[in-house]
Phi, psi and omega in degrees: 000134184253172180352274185295319178300316182293323179294319188267341185310125176079358182265160179303323183289327175299317178297320180294318179297317179300314179301311183298320178297319176298310182299318184289338184245017177303317181297323178296316179300314180297323178300313181297314181302320184297335180291343182254008182289163179063032177236022173105354176237136182300143180301321179301319177295320181294324179290326176294320179295316179299320177296322176299316177297319179295321178298315179297317179300316182295319182291330184260351187300134179236104181296339181285350185284350177091010178248148171281159185304316186296320181294339177267320188286318184299311178296328176296317181291316177299318179298322180293322178292319181297319179296327179297315179300313184292320179295328181279354178082014183279135177233076188255132179269143173300167174306153186302321182294328179285324175301317184296315181292323177297325177294319179293317180297318178301314181296329186274338187297318181293320178297315181290325180293326174293317183291322188265341182078017181199171176290133182291145175273170179302320180294323178296317178297314178303316181294314182295324181270350183069031183250160175293138181304319181294327176294319178297315180301317181296318181293322177291322181291338184272359179293161177104353180247017173281160172291153177305321181294327181293326179293338183271354184292141180275137179278179192308319184279356176077358187268340184217164173264164179298322180296333180279339185264325185270160174081012175293131183292139192221127178301323178301317182299315183294318182293318179296317181299315178291320184297318183304317186279315191266334186307309183299328185280315181295327181298340183274354180283156172294164178301319178298317180292324175296323181292319178297317179298318178297313181297324183286311193259337181260321179267346180067030180289153173282165178297324178293319177294322175296316179304316178295327183286325185250003174080029175240173171276163180298321178298319178298317178298318178303315181293320180299314183296318180299318180293315181300311181300318177298317181293314177302313179300318182294317178297315183295326181272356177079025180243187181223153176245162181287150181291000000 
């Protein structure tokens, strides 16, 4: 356990940070769950599994590791949903158009990895294939619901299986998933509120540290965060809160 985690572990502020991370990202978890709907499991159940994954991510998140929360949380939520499908015995194929795009992605990944000297990101694949980034993100995010035999199929060059190529966790994928859901909502916040959100959820600062940085008391920061989270939740759920 490192710096911030060790300092906060078991403390009221650590519990508060975990709660705030979950509250702020409920919309992201629901968005991820919705990508797996109509595959044999009720959306309500998928959302509960996504919330479980989000909770695990919030509890385990270590700001000192150098990653922002979304880059850690999105793969965790997706993984929890995939495990749920597998544990339930579901062998469901994605829609045909997604399967077709996944096949093209699989064929392109080896070529791009050789050309770039690294694993290609979602944006690299989208540019190479001439596809919309969101479509590539959906295709990558839909993996894990193939039958086992389909994952053992060898791709065109004969060097890898489909299961080895698809589903590599990608920071672009995590950030795109979060951006689609949160960006329009966060853009409506004041500059101060956006700064407080960044300090709390990206830098992992305590409420007292935020208070010192923005010139408020700890109690005021606590109230501001509670209001921001309520507003974000209301906007994501399509409701409104009192001014």
